KOLKE-439450 format. One record per residue (C-alpha): residue number from 1; residue in three letters; x, y, z. Coordinates in Angstrom, 2 decimals, padded with zeros to 5 digits. Layout:
N
+-----+------+---------+---------+---------+
:  nr : rest :    east :   north :      up :
+-----+------+---------+---------+---------+
: NUM :  ala :       X :       Y :       Z :
...
+-----+------+---------+---------+---------+
***
This chain:
200
+-----+------+---------+---------+---------+
:  nr : rest :    east :   north :      up :
+-----+------+---------+---------+---------+
:   1 :  unk :  161.62 :  181.12 : -021.28 :
:   2 :  unk :  163.43 :  184.08 : -022.77 :
:   3 :  unk :  164.01 :  183.68 : -026.52 :
:   4 :  unk :  167.53 :  185.13 : -026.24 :
:   5 :  unk :  170.72 :  183.29 : -025.34 :
:   6 :  unk :  173.85 :  185.10 : -024.21 :
:   7 :  unk :  177.34 :  184.39 : -025.55 :
:   8 :  unk :  180.69 :  185.78 : -024.47 :
:   9 :  unk :  183.54 :  185.51 : -026.98 :
:  10 :  unk :  186.72 :  184.46 : -025.14 :
:  11 :  unk :  188.75 :  183.04 : -028.01 :
:  12 :  unk :  190.92 :  186.01 : -029.01 :
:  13 :  unk :  194.70 :  185.70 : -028.98 :
:  14 :  unk :  195.13 :  188.76 : -026.71 :
:  15 :  unk :  198.37 :  189.52 : -028.53 :
:  16 :  unk :  198.35 :  193.24 : -027.68 :
:  17 :  unk :  197.47 :  192.59 : -024.04 :
:  18 :  unk :  200.06 :  189.86 : -023.61 :
:  19 :  unk :  197.78 :  187.73 : -021.43 :
:  20 :  unk :  194.27 :  186.26 : -021.45 :
:  21 :  unk :  191.82 :  189.17 : -021.48 :
:  22 :  unk :  189.00 :  186.99 : -020.20 :
:  23 :  unk :  190.84 :  186.59 : -016.88 :
:  24 :  unk :  191.57 :  190.27 : -016.24 :
:  25 :  unk :  190.20 :  191.46 : -012.91 :
:  26 :  unk :  187.91 :  194.44 : -012.45 :
:  27 :  unk :  186.83 :  195.16 : -008.91 :
:  28 :  unk :  187.41 :  191.57 : -007.85 :
:  29 :  unk :  185.62 :  190.02 : -010.82 :
:  30 :  unk :  187.00 :  188.76 : -014.10 :
:  31 :  unk :  185.69 :  190.39 : -017.25 :
:  32 :  unk :  183.75 :  187.19 : -018.01 :
:  33 :  unk :  182.09 :  187.26 : -014.60 :
:  34 :  unk :  181.17 :  190.93 : -014.97 :
:  35 :  unk :  179.67 :  190.51 : -018.41 :
:  36 :  unk :  177.86 :  187.29 : -017.48 :
:  37 :  unk :  176.26 :  188.97 : -014.46 :
:  38 :  unk :  174.81 :  191.61 : -016.78 :
:  39 :  unk :  173.75 :  189.10 : -019.45 :
:  40 :  unk :  171.97 :  186.70 : -017.10 :
:  41 :  unk :  168.89 :  188.86 : -016.37 :
:  42 :  unk :  168.38 :  189.44 : -020.10 :
:  43 :  unk :  168.99 :  185.93 : -021.47 :
:  44 :  unk :  167.94 :  182.32 : -020.89 :
:  45 :  unk :  171.54 :  181.14 : -020.47 :
:  46 :  unk :  175.13 :  182.31 : -020.91 :
:  47 :  unk :  177.73 :  180.34 : -022.88 :
:  48 :  unk :  181.40 :  181.06 : -023.50 :
:  49 :  unk :  182.77 :  180.72 : -027.03 :
:  50 :  unk :  186.43 :  179.96 : -027.65 :
:  51 :  unk :  189.33 :  177.74 : -026.68 :
:  52 :  unk :  189.70 :  176.60 : -023.08 :
:  53 :  unk :  187.39 :  177.52 : -020.23 :
:  54 :  unk :  188.30 :  180.61 : -018.23 :
:  55 :  unk :  185.42 :  179.96 : -015.83 :
:  56 :  unk :  184.18 :  176.45 : -014.91 :
:  57 :  unk :  180.79 :  177.89 : -013.92 :
:  58 :  unk :  179.88 :  178.34 : -017.58 :
:  59 :  unk :  179.46 :  176.04 : -020.53 :
:  60 :  unk :  182.05 :  176.62 : -023.24 :
:  61 :  unk :  181.82 :  175.82 : -026.94 :
:  62 :  unk :  184.81 :  175.88 : -029.30 :
:  63 :  unk :  185.16 :  177.89 : -032.47 :
:  64 :  unk :  184.21 :  175.71 : -035.41 :
:  65 :  unk :  186.83 :  177.41 : -037.58 :
:  66 :  unk :  190.13 :  177.75 : -035.76 :
:  67 :  unk :  191.89 :  181.13 : -035.90 :
:  68 :  unk :  189.00 :  182.73 : -037.76 :
:  69 :  unk :  188.73 :  185.71 : -035.46 :
:  70 :  unk :  185.55 :  187.41 : -034.29 :
:  71 :  unk :  183.41 :  186.27 : -037.22 :
:  72 :  unk :  184.35 :  182.70 : -036.34 :
:  73 :  unk :  183.23 :  183.30 : -032.77 :
:  74 :  unk :  179.91 :  184.77 : -033.89 :
:  75 :  unk :  179.40 :  181.81 : -036.23 :
:  76 :  unk :  180.15 :  179.32 : -033.44 :
:  77 :  unk :  177.68 :  181.05 : -031.11 :
:  78 :  unk :  174.94 :  181.04 : -033.73 :
:  79 :  unk :  175.65 :  177.38 : -034.54 :
:  80 :  unk :  174.81 :  176.24 : -031.01 :
:  81 :  unk :  172.14 :  178.82 : -030.17 :
:  82 :  unk :  168.68 :  177.30 : -029.73 :
:  83 :  unk :  166.81 :  180.54 : -029.10 :
:  84 :  unk :  165.57 :  182.86 : -031.84 :
:  85 :  unk :  168.14 :  185.49 : -030.86 :
:  86 :  unk :  171.72 :  185.55 : -029.60 :
:  87 :  unk :  173.25 :  188.39 : -027.60 :
:  88 :  unk :  176.94 :  188.22 : -028.45 :
:  89 :  unk :  179.53 :  190.17 : -026.49 :
:  90 :  unk :  183.33 :  190.19 : -026.58 :
:  91 :  unk :  185.10 :  189.51 : -023.28 :
:  92 :  unk :  187.10 :  192.75 : -023.55 :
:  93 :  unk :  184.04 :  194.99 : -022.99 :
:  94 :  unk :  183.75 :  194.99 : -019.18 :
:  95 :  unk :  181.35 :  197.94 : -018.89 :
:  96 :  unk :  178.33 :  196.61 : -020.78 :
:  97 :  unk :  175.17 :  196.50 : -018.66 :
:  98 :  unk :  171.81 :  194.78 : -018.40 :
:  99 :  unk :  170.20 :  198.13 : -019.21 :
: 100 :  unk :  172.06 :  198.21 : -022.51 :
: 101 :  unk :  171.00 :  194.66 : -023.34 :
: 102 :  unk :  167.39 :  195.41 : -022.44 :
: 103 :  unk :  167.39 :  198.50 : -024.64 :
: 104 :  unk :  168.69 :  196.51 : -027.61 :
: 105 :  unk :  165.95 :  193.94 : -027.08 :
: 106 :  unk :  163.21 :  196.57 : -027.15 :
: 107 :  unk :  164.19 :  197.27 : -030.77 :
: 108 :  unk :  163.29 :  193.79 : -031.99 :
: 109 :  unk :  160.34 :  193.31 : -034.32 :
: 110 :  unk :  158.64 :  190.12 : -035.59 :
: 111 :  unk :  160.28 :  190.17 : -039.03 :
: 112 :  unk :  162.90 :  192.91 : -038.92 :
: 113 :  unk :  165.77 :  193.36 : -038.36 :
: 114 :  unk :  168.28 :  190.49 : -038.43 :
: 115 :  unk :  170.85 :  192.31 : -036.27 :
: 116 :  unk :  170.55 :  195.10 : -033.73 :
: 117 :  unk :  173.99 :  196.67 : -033.44 :
: 118 :  unk :  175.13 :  199.87 : -031.74 :
: 119 :  unk :  177.12 :  202.66 : -033.29 :
: 120 :  unk :  179.80 :  203.90 : -030.90 :
: 121 :  unk :  180.04 :  207.61 : -030.09 :
: 122 :  unk :  183.13 :  207.75 : -032.32 :
: 123 :  unk :  181.04 :  206.54 : -035.26 :
: 124 :  unk :  182.36 :  203.00 : -035.42 :
: 125 :  unk :  179.92 :  200.07 : -035.59 :
: 126 :  unk :  180.06 :  197.61 : -032.71 :
: 127 :  unk :  179.35 :  194.06 : -033.95 :
: 128 :  unk :  180.77 :  192.49 : -030.78 :
: 129 :  unk :  178.04 :  193.78 : -028.50 :
: 130 :  unk :  175.00 :  193.09 : -030.62 :
: 131 :  unk :  171.80 :  191.12 : -030.89 :
: 132 :  unk :  171.65 :  188.58 : -033.74 :
: 133 :  unk :  168.64 :  186.76 : -035.15 :
: 134 :  unk :  169.96 :  183.22 : -035.23 :
: 135 :  unk :  168.80 :  181.68 : -038.50 :
: 136 :  unk :  169.53 :  184.36 : -041.13 :
: 137 :  unk :  172.77 :  185.43 : -039.45 :
: 138 :  unk :  174.03 :  181.86 : -039.14 :
: 139 :  unk :  173.31 :  181.19 : -042.82 :
: 140 :  unk :  175.12 :  184.35 : -043.93 :
: 141 :  unk :  178.08 :  183.69 : -041.59 :
: 142 :  unk :  178.40 :  180.18 : -043.06 :
: 143 :  unk :  178.45 :  181.66 : -046.56 :
: 144 :  unk :  181.00 :  184.36 : -045.69 :
: 145 :  unk :  183.39 :  181.96 : -043.98 :
: 146 :  unk :  183.15 :  179.53 : -046.90 :
: 147 :  unk :  184.27 :  182.41 : -049.10 :
: 148 :  unk :  187.21 :  183.35 : -046.88 :
: 149 :  unk :  185.73 :  186.37 : -045.08 :
: 150 :  unk :  186.93 :  187.14 : -041.54 :
: 151 :  unk :  185.27 :  190.47 : -040.73 :
: 152 :  unk :  182.07 :  190.75 : -038.65 :
: 153 :  unk :  181.20 :  194.11 : -040.22 :
: 154 :  unk :  180.75 :  192.37 : -043.57 :
: 155 :  unk :  178.13 :  190.12 : -041.98 :
: 156 :  unk :  176.26 :  193.16 : -040.71 :
: 157 :  unk :  176.39 :  194.68 : -044.20 :
: 158 :  unk :  174.92 :  191.53 : -045.75 :
: 159 :  unk :  171.92 :  191.11 : -043.43 :
: 160 :  unk :  169.20 :  193.53 : -042.35 :
: 161 :  unk :  170.88 :  195.51 : -039.59 :
: 162 :  unk :  169.21 :  198.02 : -037.32 :
: 163 :  unk :  171.94 :  200.48 : -036.35 :
: 164 :  unk :  171.43 :  201.92 : -032.88 :
: 165 :  unk :  172.66 :  205.51 : -032.74 :
: 166 :  unk :  174.59 :  206.77 : -029.68 :
: 167 :  unk :  171.78 :  209.13 : -028.70 :
: 168 :  unk :  169.43 :  206.14 : -028.38 :
: 169 :  unk :  171.58 :  204.81 : -025.55 :
: 170 :  unk :  172.88 :  208.03 : -024.01 :
: 171 :  unk :  170.26 :  208.14 : -021.26 :
: 172 :  unk :  171.37 :  204.80 : -019.80 :
: 173 :  unk :  173.65 :  204.78 : -016.73 :
: 174 :  unk :  177.28 :  204.19 : -017.73 :
: 175 :  unk :  176.62 :  204.76 : -021.44 :
: 176 :  unk :  179.89 :  206.66 : -021.86 :
: 177 :  unk :  181.86 :  203.45 : -021.18 :
: 178 :  unk :  179.66 :  200.76 : -022.77 :
: 179 :  unk :  182.07 :  200.16 : -025.64 :
: 180 :  unk :  185.36 :  200.71 : -023.87 :
: 181 :  unk :  187.52 :  197.85 : -025.18 :
: 182 :  unk :  190.40 :  196.56 : -023.09 :
: 183 :  unk :  192.99 :  195.59 : -025.70 :
: 184 :  unk :  196.31 :  196.77 : -024.23 :
: 185 :  unk :  197.93 :  197.13 : -020.79 :
: 186 :  unk :  197.26 :  200.88 : -020.97 :
: 187 :  unk :  193.58 :  200.19 : -021.64 :
: 188 :  unk :  193.52 :  197.88 : -018.64 :
: 189 :  unk :  194.96 :  200.54 : -016.35 :
: 190 :  unk :  192.37 :  203.02 : -017.60 :
: 191 :  unk :  189.58 :  200.48 : -017.09 :
: 192 :  unk :  190.68 :  199.82 : -013.52 :
: 193 :  unk :  190.59 :  203.58 : -012.90 :
: 194 :  unk :  187.02 :  203.69 : -014.23 :
: 195 :  unk :  186.09 :  200.91 : -011.81 :
: 196 :  unk :  187.67 :  202.79 : -008.90 :
: 197 :  unk :  185.85 :  206.00 : -009.80 :
: 198 :  unk :  182.53 :  204.16 : -009.81 :
: 199 :  unk :  183.16 :  202.99 : -006.26 :
: 200 :  unk :  183.80 :  206.52 : -004.93 :
+-----+------+---------+---------+---------+
***
C-alpha cells in the first residue's frame, strides 16, 4: 500500500472564471479527470475536497471551515488523510503529471521535511501542488485557522518545507506547463491551445 493519498481541491468559487473550474474540459476530459489519472499511479486513492461532487466516480469530502479558501481545503484533506503523506493539487492545474508527483516523492526523507513544494519558474511558491506530511501539517493548519489565517503560504513558512527549484523539475516532460493555472476564460482558451498542440 502506498503511504500517499491524493486529494484534488474543487471547492473554489471560480469567480474569475464564471463557472465551475473542476468541470472544464481539456481534450475530452474534465480537469478533475485529468489530474486524477495522473495522481492514481502515485497514490493509494484519490479524494475530492470541496462542496458538491463534480465526478461521482470519486469520494468527496467537504471543507470543515466554509469559505476558508485554499488553506481550508488543505486542512480538510489532511483531516481525512490516513496515509503518512497527502499529495494535494488544485483542480485548476490541468497539466500536472505522474512524473512530477513521482519526482516530489523521491525527495521525502524519514524525518524531514514536512512539505515538499515546488517553486514555479517565475519564482512563486506553489502550495497547491505539493506533498504534505499529514500529522505536523494538520496540527499547524488547525492552529493557523483557529487564529484566522487563510493563506497556504503561511503554513509552508511555519513547517519544515523543502522547496523544489525549477531546475530540479526541468528535465521532466511537460515541465513548462506544470503550474499553468486556469483562472480566467483567457487562461482556459490558452490551456485548450496547449492541449491541441500536444496532440499534433
